[in-house]
TITOR-821751 format. One record per residue (C-alpha): y, z, x; residue number from 1; residue in three letters. Coordinates in steps of 0.001 Angstrom, whole numbers. Layout:
<sites>
((Y, Z, X), NUM, 'ALA')
...
</sites>
This chain:
<sites>
((-26793, 4149, -15999), 1, 'UNK')
((-24008, 6293, -18010), 2, 'UNK')
((-25279, 4257, -21373), 3, 'UNK')
((-28465, 4898, -20847), 4, 'UNK')
((-28599, 8138, -20313), 5, 'UNK')
((-26194, 9098, -22803), 6, 'UNK')
((-28374, 7194, -25104), 7, 'UNK')
((-31178, 9143, -23922), 8, 'UNK')
((-29336, 12387, -23838), 9, 'UNK')
((-28532, 11455, -27871), 10, 'UNK')
((-31883, 12084, -28638), 11, 'UNK')
((-33043, 15545, -29108), 12, 'UNK')
((-36880, 15329, -29449), 13, 'UNK')
((-36499, 13004, -26204), 14, 'UNK')
((-35105, 15590, -24476), 15, 'UNK')
((-37700, 18506, -25628), 16, 'UNK')
((-40920, 16274, -24979), 17, 'UNK')
((-39589, 15469, -21486), 18, 'UNK')
((-38653, 19134, -20496), 19, 'UNK')
((-41857, 20047, -21291), 20, 'UNK')
((-43149, 18332, -19372), 21, 'UNK')
((-43517, 19658, -15624), 22, 'UNK')
((-44667, 18768, -12341), 23, 'UNK')
((-45020, 19894, -8431), 24, 'UNK')
((-41413, 19577, -6346), 25, 'UNK')
((-41758, 19759, -3180), 26, 'UNK')
((-39491, 18742, 337), 27, 'UNK')
((-38475, 15055, 402), 28, 'UNK')
((-40387, 12834, 3357), 29, 'UNK')
((-37508, 10662, 3319), 30, 'UNK')
((-34228, 13550, 2883), 31, 'UNK')
((-35118, 16541, 3786), 32, 'UNK')
((-32731, 18306, 1882), 33, 'UNK')
((-33883, 16535, -788), 34, 'UNK')
((-36353, 18080, -4016), 35, 'UNK')
((-39075, 15381, -3992), 36, 'UNK')
((-39721, 15043, -7840), 37, 'UNK')
((-40720, 11326, -9007), 38, 'UNK')
((-42337, 10156, -12176), 39, 'UNK')
((-46032, 10444, -13260), 40, 'UNK')
((-45980, 6103, -13927), 41, 'UNK')
((-44166, 3818, -12341), 42, 'UNK')
((-40985, 3166, -12750), 43, 'UNK')
((-39475, 769, -9508), 44, 'UNK')
((-40325, -2380, -7864), 45, 'UNK')
((-42282, -2280, -4789), 46, 'UNK')
((-40626, -5745, -3395), 47, 'UNK')
((-37099, -7009, -3128), 48, 'UNK')
((-34281, -8680, -616), 49, 'UNK')
((-33612, -5488, 1515), 50, 'UNK')
((-31522, -2323, 291), 51, 'UNK')
((-28042, -4253, 1327), 52, 'UNK')
((-25615, -1711, -420), 53, 'UNK')
((-25603, 1362, -2111), 54, 'UNK')
((-24420, 2409, -5767), 55, 'UNK')
((-22598, 5755, -6991), 56, 'UNK')
((-23207, 6220, -10371), 57, 'UNK')
((-22597, 9609, -12905), 58, 'UNK')
((-25053, 11321, -15162), 59, 'UNK')
((-22480, 11359, -18373), 60, 'UNK')
((-24699, 14716, -18833), 61, 'UNK')
((-26401, 17739, -16882), 62, 'UNK')
((-28283, 17550, -13764), 63, 'UNK')
((-31780, 19133, -14741), 64, 'UNK')
((-31976, 17204, -18141), 65, 'UNK')
((-31070, 14074, -16639), 66, 'UNK')
((-33300, 14276, -13751), 67, 'UNK')
((-36110, 15132, -16298), 68, 'UNK')
((-35243, 11742, -18048), 69, 'UNK')
((-35166, 9939, -14771), 70, 'UNK')
((-38627, 10898, -13965), 71, 'UNK')
((-39881, 10428, -17851), 72, 'UNK')
((-42083, 7420, -18281), 73, 'UNK')
((-41064, 7151, -21890), 74, 'UNK')
((-37945, 4639, -20727), 75, 'UNK')
((-37387, 2153, -18232), 76, 'UNK')
((-34280, 3848, -16303), 77, 'UNK')
((-35022, 5312, -12553), 78, 'UNK')
((-32901, 6207, -9367), 79, 'UNK')
((-33423, 7168, -5613), 80, 'UNK')
((-31731, 10199, -5984), 81, 'UNK')
((-29698, 13132, -7879), 82, 'UNK')
((-27074, 15362, -7385), 83, 'UNK')
((-26329, 18496, -9209), 84, 'UNK')
((-22161, 18917, -9530), 85, 'UNK')
((-22115, 22676, -11408), 86, 'UNK')
((-24297, 25850, -11654), 87, 'UNK')
((-23496, 26128, -15064), 88, 'UNK')
((-25405, 29225, -15808), 89, 'UNK')
((-27750, 31424, -14111), 90, 'UNK')
((-30629, 29233, -15187), 91, 'UNK')
((-29209, 25929, -13758), 92, 'UNK')
((-29887, 24431, -9782), 93, 'UNK')
((-27175, 25078, -7526), 94, 'UNK')
((-24091, 23299, -6907), 95, 'UNK')
((-25101, 20145, -4319), 96, 'UNK')
((-28712, 20268, -4651), 97, 'UNK')
((-30239, 17432, -4710), 98, 'UNK')
((-33886, 15428, -5720), 99, 'UNK')
((-35314, 12446, -5111), 100, 'UNK')
((-37258, 10706, -7535), 101, 'UNK')
((-38123, 7223, -5912), 102, 'UNK')
((-38974, 6661, -2726), 103, 'UNK')
((-36549, 4611, -810), 104, 'UNK')
((-38602, 2249, 676), 105, 'UNK')
((-39149, 1007, -3126), 106, 'UNK')
((-36275, -86, -5831), 107, 'UNK')
((-35372, 1938, -8494), 108, 'UNK')
((-33996, 229, -12195), 109, 'UNK')
((-30809, 1536, -12687), 110, 'UNK')
((-28591, -1350, -12147), 111, 'UNK')
((-29854, -4335, -13966), 112, 'UNK')
((-29618, -7339, -11939), 113, 'UNK')
((-28297, -5489, -8874), 114, 'UNK')
((-31736, -3697, -8957), 115, 'UNK')
((-33286, -5557, -6368), 116, 'UNK')
((-30926, -5131, -3850), 117, 'UNK')
((-29995, -2202, -3056), 118, 'UNK')
((-30442, 1807, -3618), 119, 'UNK')
((-28815, 4362, -5865), 120, 'UNK')
((-27161, 8565, -6367), 121, 'UNK')
((-26902, 9804, -9573), 122, 'UNK')
((-24516, 12305, -9857), 123, 'UNK')
((-23428, 15331, -12590), 124, 'UNK')
((-20811, 14572, -14607), 125, 'UNK')
((-18662, 13027, -17130), 126, 'UNK')
((-16064, 10282, -16233), 127, 'UNK')
((-13519, 11492, -18144), 128, 'UNK')
((-13502, 15170, -16399), 129, 'UNK')
((-13601, 16107, -12775), 130, 'UNK')
((-14567, 19530, -13181), 131, 'UNK')
((-17954, 18681, -12625), 132, 'UNK')
((-17429, 16718, -9241), 133, 'UNK')
((-17464, 19962, -6679), 134, 'UNK')
((-16674, 19834, -3285), 135, 'UNK')
((-20704, 20536, -2977), 136, 'UNK')
((-21796, 17564, -4767), 137, 'UNK')
((-19384, 15424, -2601), 138, 'UNK')
((-21036, 16913, 368), 139, 'UNK')
((-24617, 16612, -391), 140, 'UNK')
((-24105, 13121, -1767), 141, 'UNK')
((-22435, 11925, 1540), 142, 'UNK')
((-25206, 13422, 3237), 143, 'UNK')
((-27337, 11025, 1787), 144, 'UNK')
((-25028, 8090, 1891), 145, 'UNK')
((-25228, 8541, 5666), 146, 'UNK')
((-28693, 8771, 5895), 147, 'UNK')
((-29612, 5591, 3795), 148, 'UNK')
((-26645, 4140, 6087), 149, 'UNK')
((-28791, 5003, 8897), 150, 'UNK')
((-31979, 3841, 7406), 151, 'UNK')
((-30850, 462, 6314), 152, 'UNK')
((-27752, -267, 8849), 153, 'UNK')
((-25707, -1515, 5963), 154, 'UNK')
((-22129, -767, 7430), 155, 'UNK')
((-20089, 2502, 5866), 156, 'UNK')
((-17053, 806, 4100), 157, 'UNK')
((-15837, -20, 357), 158, 'UNK')
((-18085, -3226, 78), 159, 'UNK')
((-21823, -1109, 1083), 160, 'UNK')
((-20796, 2179, -1106), 161, 'UNK')
((-19813, 1201, -4585), 162, 'UNK')
((-19719, 2720, -7968), 163, 'UNK')
((-21766, 1725, -11258), 164, 'UNK')
((-18362, 325, -12367), 165, 'UNK')
((-17360, -1874, -8759), 166, 'UNK')
((-17619, -5171, -11321), 167, 'UNK')
((-14092, -3839, -11956), 168, 'UNK')
((-12794, -5016, -8505), 169, 'UNK')
((-12480, -8792, -8236), 170, 'UNK')
((-12374, -8287, -4116), 171, 'UNK')
((-15853, -6831, -4173), 172, 'UNK')
((-17058, -9350, -6851), 173, 'UNK')
((-16362, -12253, -4782), 174, 'UNK')
((-17326, -10127, -1278), 175, 'UNK')
((-20949, -9211, -3572), 176, 'UNK')
((-21335, -12728, -4693), 177, 'UNK')
((-21080, -14556, -1176), 178, 'UNK')
((-22726, -11801, 1135), 179, 'UNK')
((-25759, -10456, -754), 180, 'UNK')
((-26363, -13116, -3467), 181, 'UNK')
((-25937, -11354, -7157), 182, 'UNK')
((-24251, -11804, -9936), 183, 'UNK')
((-21577, -8796, -9668), 184, 'UNK')
((-20685, -9133, -13388), 185, 'UNK')
((-23937, -7944, -14683), 186, 'UNK')
((-23406, -4503, -15475), 187, 'UNK')
((-21258, -3342, -17881), 188, 'UNK')
((-20994, 271, -16702), 189, 'UNK')
((-17915, 2338, -15955), 190, 'UNK')
((-18949, 5194, -13878), 191, 'UNK')
((-18723, 6823, -12068), 192, 'UNK')
((-14577, 6366, -13339), 193, 'UNK')
((-11140, 7299, -12245), 194, 'UNK')
((-11737, 11141, -11447), 195, 'UNK')
((-14369, 10186, -9023), 196, 'UNK')
((-12759, 10272, -5240), 197, 'UNK')
((-13405, 7575, -3561), 198, 'UNK')
((-10984, 8603, -532), 199, 'UNK')
((-12234, 12313, 151), 200, 'UNK')
((-16303, 10524, -686), 201, 'UNK')
((-15564, 7785, 1981), 202, 'UNK')
((-14359, 10372, 4920), 203, 'UNK')
((-17226, 12508, 3942), 204, 'UNK')
((-19297, 9162, 4978), 205, 'UNK')
((-17497, 8177, 7405), 206, 'UNK')
((-17758, 11896, 9457), 207, 'UNK')
((-16782, 11350, 13244), 208, 'UNK')
((-18818, 13238, 15993), 209, 'UNK')
((-16138, 15484, 16809), 210, 'UNK')
((-17839, 18842, 14648), 211, 'UNK')
((-15034, 19044, 12357), 212, 'UNK')
((-17923, 19570, 9996), 213, 'UNK')
((-18900, 22123, 12419), 214, 'UNK')
((-18000, 24610, 9100), 215, 'UNK')
((-21040, 23351, 7303), 216, 'UNK')
((-23432, 25822, 9929), 217, 'UNK')
((-23051, 29621, 9249), 218, 'UNK')
((-24479, 32575, 9417), 219, 'UNK')
((-28250, 33065, 11427), 220, 'UNK')
((-28288, 29110, 11745), 221, 'UNK')
((-24772, 28920, 13014), 222, 'UNK')
((-25941, 31409, 15618), 223, 'UNK')
((-28963, 29635, 16455), 224, 'UNK')
((-26412, 26363, 16484), 225, 'UNK')
((-24320, 27765, 18757), 226, 'UNK')
((-27432, 29279, 21571), 227, 'UNK')
((-28006, 25569, 21960), 228, 'UNK')
((-24303, 24017, 22532), 229, 'UNK')
((-23233, 23922, 18944), 230, 'UNK')
((-22320, 20344, 18526), 231, 'UNK')
((-22505, 18841, 22309), 232, 'UNK')
((-26609, 19845, 22715), 233, 'UNK')
((-29137, 17431, 21421), 234, 'UNK')
((-29369, 18074, 17997), 235, 'UNK')
((-25433, 16622, 17726), 236, 'UNK')
((-23220, 16797, 14693), 237, 'UNK')
((-23703, 18846, 11416), 238, 'UNK')
((-25035, 16349, 8370), 239, 'UNK')
((-25523, 18699, 5922), 240, 'UNK')
((-24285, 22539, 4466), 241, 'UNK')
((-26784, 24769, 4698), 242, 'UNK')
((-29598, 24139, 1926), 243, 'UNK')
((-32288, 26637, 113), 244, 'UNK')
((-35581, 25221, 111), 245, 'UNK')
((-37851, 24971, -2662), 246, 'UNK')
((-40159, 27645, -2092), 247, 'UNK')
((-37144, 29619, -2162), 248, 'UNK')
((-37036, 31507, 692), 249, 'UNK')
((-36533, 29157, 3865), 250, 'UNK')
((-32875, 27609, 4650), 251, 'UNK')
((-31838, 24699, 6735), 252, 'UNK')
((-29817, 22661, 8402), 253, 'UNK')
((-30057, 18206, 9228), 254, 'UNK')
((-28009, 17114, 12567), 255, 'UNK')
((-26963, 13634, 13707), 256, 'UNK')
((-29660, 13295, 16295), 257, 'UNK')
((-32622, 13393, 14331), 258, 'UNK')
((-32784, 17110, 14272), 259, 'UNK')
((-32961, 20586, 12415), 260, 'UNK')
((-32634, 24257, 12543), 261, 'UNK')
((-34674, 25899, 10033), 262, 'UNK')
((-34570, 29783, 9133), 263, 'UNK')
((-37019, 32602, 7365), 264, 'UNK')
((-36181, 36434, 6789), 265, 'UNK')
((-39416, 36293, 9123), 266, 'UNK')
((-39381, 34994, 11877), 267, 'UNK')
((-35665, 33810, 11950), 268, 'UNK')
((-33998, 30316, 13039), 269, 'UNK')
((-35975, 27294, 15364), 270, 'UNK')
((-34176, 24055, 16116), 271, 'UNK')
((-36738, 20762, 15799), 272, 'UNK')
((-36462, 17232, 16617), 273, 'UNK')
((-36949, 13597, 17303), 274, 'UNK')
((-40971, 12512, 17183), 275, 'UNK')
((-42201, 16550, 16615), 276, 'UNK')
((-39751, 16472, 13821), 277, 'UNK')
((-40663, 13319, 12235), 278, 'UNK')
((-44189, 14652, 12839), 279, 'UNK')
((-43690, 17482, 10936), 280, 'UNK')
((-41572, 15641, 8293), 281, 'UNK')
((-44505, 12890, 7338), 282, 'UNK')
((-47029, 16505, 7493), 283, 'UNK')
((-44536, 17425, 4268), 284, 'UNK')
((-42227, 19832, 6491), 285, 'UNK')
((-42711, 23458, 5444), 286, 'UNK')
((-44810, 22995, 2833), 287, 'UNK')
((-47572, 20682, 4981), 288, 'UNK')
((-50320, 21731, 6905), 289, 'UNK')
((-48126, 23940, 9785), 290, 'UNK')
((-45477, 26032, 7933), 291, 'UNK')
((-42029, 26568, 9473), 292, 'UNK')
((-41165, 26216, 13238), 293, 'UNK')
((-40927, 29714, 14909), 294, 'UNK')
((-40548, 27974, 18264), 295, 'UNK')
((-37440, 25557, 19439), 296, 'UNK')
((-38914, 22656, 20789), 297, 'UNK')
((-40283, 23871, 24076), 298, 'UNK')
((-41205, 21625, 27332), 299, 'UNK')
((-45409, 21963, 28312), 300, 'UNK')
((-46112, 23585, 31551), 301, 'UNK')
((-47452, 20239, 33248), 302, 'UNK')
((-43921, 19036, 32722), 303, 'UNK')
((-45479, 16666, 30692), 304, 'UNK')
((-45285, 17081, 27018), 305, 'UNK')
((-42862, 18664, 24123), 306, 'UNK')
((-43967, 21175, 21660), 307, 'UNK')
((-43319, 23835, 18477), 308, 'UNK')
((-45206, 26269, 17330), 309, 'UNK')
((-45307, 27325, 13743), 310, 'UNK')
((-46168, 29247, 10681), 311, 'UNK')
((-47221, 29567, 7121), 312, 'UNK')
((-45241, 31448, 5389), 313, 'UNK')
((-47973, 32355, 2850), 314, 'UNK')
((-50718, 32936, 4786), 315, 'UNK')
((-49451, 33851, 7947), 316, 'UNK')
((-52164, 30599, 9473), 317, 'UNK')
((-50743, 29653, 13070), 318, 'UNK')
((-49969, 25701, 13596), 319, 'UNK')
((-48655, 23258, 16695), 320, 'UNK')
((-47559, 19773, 17069), 321, 'UNK')
((-47713, 18912, 20486), 322, 'UNK')
((-45944, 15278, 21631), 323, 'UNK')
((-46633, 13533, 25228), 324, 'UNK')
((-44918, 9972, 26320), 325, 'UNK')
((-49127, 8403, 26365), 326, 'UNK')
((-50092, 10295, 23331), 327, 'UNK')
((-47200, 10737, 20685), 328, 'UNK')
((-46921, 13608, 18769), 329, 'UNK')
((-49348, 15280, 16312), 330, 'UNK')
((-50257, 18462, 14677), 331, 'UNK')
((-53024, 21140, 15289), 332, 'UNK')
((-53668, 24491, 13535), 333, 'UNK')
((-56366, 26714, 12340), 334, 'UNK')
((-59774, 27399, 14313), 335, 'UNK')
((-59566, 24107, 16136), 336, 'UNK')
((-56336, 25147, 17488), 337, 'UNK')
((-57381, 28866, 18442), 338, 'UNK')
((-60509, 27102, 20174), 339, 'UNK')
((-58026, 24371, 21881), 340, 'UNK')
((-55494, 27574, 23194), 341, 'UNK')
((-58781, 29537, 24462), 342, 'UNK')
((-59742, 25986, 27043), 343, 'UNK')
((-56485, 26205, 28080), 344, 'UNK')
((-54102, 23915, 25690), 345, 'UNK')
((-53045, 20502, 26990), 346, 'UNK')
((-53886, 21744, 30475), 347, 'UNK')
((-57575, 22230, 29434), 348, 'UNK')
((-60552, 20383, 29593), 349, 'UNK')
((-59290, 18630, 26227), 350, 'UNK')
((-55541, 17252, 26673), 351, 'UNK')
((-53542, 16329, 24183), 352, 'UNK')
((-54408, 16247, 20961), 353, 'UNK')
((-54459, 12205, 19845), 354, 'UNK')
((-55151, 12737, 16105), 355, 'UNK')
((-54061, 15148, 13799), 356, 'UNK')
((-56624, 17588, 12174), 357, 'UNK')
((-58935, 15535, 9833), 358, 'UNK')
((-61568, 15676, 7422), 359, 'UNK')
((-64721, 14537, 8863), 360, 'UNK')
((-66800, 12065, 6250), 361, 'UNK')
((-69323, 14319, 4488), 362, 'UNK')
((-65864, 16217, 3202), 363, 'UNK')
((-67464, 19186, 5077), 364, 'UNK')
((-66098, 19753, 8939), 365, 'UNK')
((-62619, 18608, 10708), 366, 'UNK')
((-61875, 17920, 13820), 367, 'UNK')
((-59289, 16820, 16667), 368, 'UNK')
((-59431, 14069, 19022), 369, 'UNK')
((-58135, 14806, 22075), 370, 'UNK')
((-56694, 12781, 25734), 371, 'UNK')
((-59318, 13132, 27856), 372, 'UNK')
((-61963, 11821, 25744), 373, 'UNK')
((-62418, 15228, 23926), 374, 'UNK')
((-62579, 16722, 20520), 375, 'UNK')
((-63512, 20063, 19264), 376, 'UNK')
((-64905, 20082, 15524), 377, 'UNK')
((-64669, 22970, 13185), 378, 'UNK')
((-67136, 23556, 9875), 379, 'UNK')
((-67202, 27505, 8619), 380, 'UNK')
((-71038, 27381, 9728), 381, 'UNK')
((-70526, 26257, 12925), 382, 'UNK')
((-67105, 27860, 13740), 383, 'UNK')
((-64968, 25840, 16194), 384, 'UNK')
((-66883, 23963, 19447), 385, 'UNK')
((-65573, 20738, 21709), 386, 'UNK')
((-67329, 18156, 22807), 387, 'UNK')
((-66310, 15630, 25761), 388, 'UNK')
((-67143, 13233, 28225), 389, 'UNK')
((-70783, 11938, 28527), 390, 'UNK')
((-71945, 14077, 25952), 391, 'UNK')
((-69675, 13172, 23593), 392, 'UNK')
((-70280, 9412, 23723), 393, 'UNK')
((-73843, 10030, 23557), 394, 'UNK')
((-73117, 12296, 20118), 395, 'UNK')
((-70730, 9348, 18902), 396, 'UNK')
((-73199, 6685, 19526), 397, 'UNK')
((-76143, 8684, 17348), 398, 'UNK')
((-73397, 8407, 14602), 399, 'UNK')
((-71290, 11846, 14989), 400, 'UNK')
((-71859, 14590, 12982), 401, 'UNK')
((-73557, 12040, 10398), 402, 'UNK')
((-76415, 12047, 12701), 403, 'UNK')
((-79711, 13683, 13906), 404, 'UNK')
((-77937, 16127, 15981), 405, 'UNK')
((-75093, 17545, 13567), 406, 'UNK')
((-72637, 19432, 14356), 407, 'UNK')
((-71974, 21151, 17366), 408, 'UNK')
((-72374, 24499, 17551), 409, 'UNK')
((-71778, 25405, 21485), 410, 'UNK')
((-69428, 24336, 24125), 411, 'UNK')
((-70101, 21770, 26815), 412, 'UNK')
((-72178, 24002, 29176), 413, 'UNK')
((-73639, 24156, 32347), 414, 'UNK')
((-77137, 24671, 32503), 415, 'UNK')
((-78201, 27819, 34920), 416, 'UNK')
((-79810, 25403, 37187), 417, 'UNK')
((-75987, 24559, 38138), 418, 'UNK')
((-76934, 20471, 37610), 419, 'UNK')
((-77404, 19426, 34360), 420, 'UNK')
((-75097, 19972, 30989), 421, 'UNK')
((-75467, 20080, 27323), 422, 'UNK')
((-74294, 21246, 23802), 423, 'UNK')
((-75921, 22325, 20947), 424, 'UNK')
((-75729, 21163, 17594), 425, 'UNK')
((-76488, 22458, 14250), 426, 'UNK')
((-79198, 19818, 13450), 427, 'UNK')
((-81721, 21923, 15744), 428, 'UNK')
((-80779, 19918, 18377), 429, 'UNK')
((-79042, 19624, 21824), 430, 'UNK')
((-77862, 16589, 24057), 431, 'UNK')
((-79299, 17364, 27504), 432, 'UNK')
((-78355, 15959, 30853), 433, 'UNK')
((-76762, 14901, 34291), 434, 'UNK')
((-74632, 12601, 35574), 435, 'UNK')
((-77869, 11089, 37889), 436, 'UNK')
((-80015, 10665, 34911), 437, 'UNK')
((-77496, 10279, 32020), 438, 'UNK')
((-77365, 12043, 28670), 439, 'UNK')
((-80454, 12356, 25859), 440, 'UNK')
((-80888, 14475, 22663), 441, 'UNK')
((-83742, 16263, 21535), 442, 'UNK')
((-84478, 17842, 18343), 443, 'UNK')
((-86659, 19577, 15969), 444, 'UNK')
((-90164, 20590, 16949), 445, 'UNK')
((-89766, 18809, 20003), 446, 'UNK')
((-86899, 20505, 21335), 447, 'UNK')
((-88512, 23719, 20094), 448, 'UNK')
((-91400, 23449, 22666), 449, 'UNK')
((-89400, 22235, 25846), 450, 'UNK')
((-87258, 25738, 24840), 451, 'UNK')
((-90301, 27882, 25113), 452, 'UNK')
((-91281, 25804, 28423), 453, 'UNK')
((-88372, 27270, 29881), 454, 'UNK')
((-86140, 23941, 29101), 455, 'UNK')
((-84653, 21792, 31637), 456, 'UNK')
((-85978, 24553, 34670), 457, 'UNK')
((-89609, 24001, 32870), 458, 'UNK')
((-92320, 21702, 35012), 459, 'UNK')
((-90932, 18994, 32355), 460, 'UNK')
((-87245, 18973, 34032), 461, 'UNK')
((-85029, 17291, 31877), 462, 'UNK')
((-85347, 14940, 29119), 463, 'UNK')
((-84866, 11205, 30614), 464, 'UNK')
((-85460, 9779, 26505), 465, 'UNK')
((-84282, 10688, 22722), 466, 'UNK')
((-86591, 11897, 20418), 467, 'UNK')
((-88596, 8289, 19256), 468, 'UNK')
((-91096, 7160, 16693), 469, 'UNK')
((-94493, 6686, 17562), 470, 'UNK')
((-97908, 6086, 15755), 471, 'UNK')
((-98071, 9453, 13778), 472, 'UNK')
((-95417, 10892, 14906), 473, 'UNK')
((-92596, 11677, 17386), 474, 'UNK')
((-92539, 11507, 20963), 475, 'UNK')
((-89580, 12387, 23818), 476, 'UNK')
((-90208, 11318, 27412), 477, 'UNK')
((-89017, 13866, 30635), 478, 'UNK')
((-88665, 13283, 34198), 479, 'UNK')
((-92131, 14617, 34723), 480, 'UNK')
((-94250, 14514, 31528), 481, 'UNK')
((-94259, 14099, 27639), 482, 'UNK')
((-93660, 15864, 24458), 483, 'UNK')
((-95312, 14689, 21382), 484, 'UNK')
((-95126, 16350, 17641), 485, 'UNK')
((-98040, 14851, 15134), 486, 'UNK')
((-96048, 14819, 11927), 487, 'UNK')
((-99561, 15313, 10152), 488, 'UNK')
((-100757, 18053, 11911), 489, 'UNK')
((-97854, 19449, 12643), 490, 'UNK')
((-99074, 20022, 16798), 491, 'UNK')
((-97275, 19664, 19550), 492, 'UNK')
((-98411, 18771, 22557), 493, 'UNK')
((-97408, 18734, 26372), 494, 'UNK')
((-100041, 16206, 28027), 495, 'UNK')
</sites>
C-alpha cells in the first residue's frame, strides 16, 4: 500500500481534486468507534476465500489526505480501516480516529494477490519515522484487530496479524503458502517498517480480561461503569479508549461482552449491550432512528422482556428498543411509541413490537406490528391508532391501508350495546362485528345511512356482509334487513 499511496500523494492535482470531493460520514454499523465514509464507487470485491488474516499497513502519508485518496474513484486502491496517528494541526483529526471505508463482509484492494483472503488497516505515518505511531493509534488499531478476530475467528497471533512487509519473514511465507493457499511473495512493499512495535501491538491485541485496560475508561463513563460493577459487570472489560462521536457531542467506550456506554452532556452516561445494542447498531447507532440511550438496559414489568429508551439529540424525540425471547429486538419511536405507551406498553393490548417502524407501501403512513396480533398505524392526517384481533384480520384481508377502508382513525372500540366492536377508517369506512356474527366492512353512503339510523342499535342491527356490488349500485346485508345505494340516482334505501 505504501508505494501506491506515496505515488498518489506525489500528484498534487489528484490530491486537490480528491480533497474537494466530500460525502456524509457517520458511525459504522460494523465497528462503533469507526466513522463510516465509503467511496462513491465500487472499490472492493464481494466474494473471496474467507477473511483468514489481517494486514497492517502504513500510509507513507497523512491520515485525512490518505482517507480522501482511498475513497477516490480515480484509483484502484482501498482498505477496510484507516487510523490517525498524530494530530498535526488544529484542523486535523484526533489521535486514534478511525475511518471505515469498506464493509467487513467485502474484500478491499490493498495487497494484490492477498486481497481475497484478508482484511486491512492503514495507519498514518512513515516507516522511517516512529513519531506517527502514537499510543492512541496503537490502541485504536488493536481494538479493530480484536473486533475482526472476534468476528472471523482466526487465532490472535503473528501468523494471522501481519505487516504488508511480512513476505520478508520466511517462516510466515511458508505458513501462508501452506495454510492460506496464497503466494505470500506477491507483494513488494516494506510497511509498516522497523519502527512499528509489534510486541506492544500484539500485547494490546491480546489484552486479557483482567482489566489491565481499566484505565481506558474515564470521567462520567467511568462513573457509570463503576456503578455497574466495572470489569466484573455484564459489560466485561474495555476494548476501546473513550472516543468522540461523529456529531461532535457524544462520547463512548465499547466493552468485551458486546456492550457499550454512551454519554452526552444532555442526558449523561448509559449502558447498552447484547441484542438491543445489535439492533441499535443496525439502525445507525446514535445517528439512527432513535438517538442516544437515556436508560440502561432494563427489565420489563412482566419479567420477560428488556428495553432501553432513547432520545434524538437534534429533535428531542423519544424512542425505544424492546426485546423478548420470542420476538427479538425491535425499535419503536415517535407517535406510534406514544400511542403504544398510552395503551400500556408491552402489557397492553398490543404486546411487544415485532417490527421496526416501517413505511407503508403508499409512502404516506408508518406502522409497527406487535406480538398479540396487533398493529399501530400512523399518518399525519389520521394520527396513530391501534387495530387488532378479528378486525385487524378483516382489514388485512381487504388490503390494509390500500384497501377500501384506508387508515384506521380510531382504536378498536366497544359498541354502546356492550356486545360488538369496531374501528373507524379514513375512507368513510368502518369494520363492525361481534364474535358470533363475524366482522364486516361498511363504507360510503351505506355507512352514512346506517349511522343516521343509529348504527348497530338501529332496527337493522349489525352488518352481516361487506358492501357488495349489485346491478345499478351497492348493498350491505344486516341482521334484520339491507341498505342499498343506487349509483345513478344517489338514493340510499332501506326496504
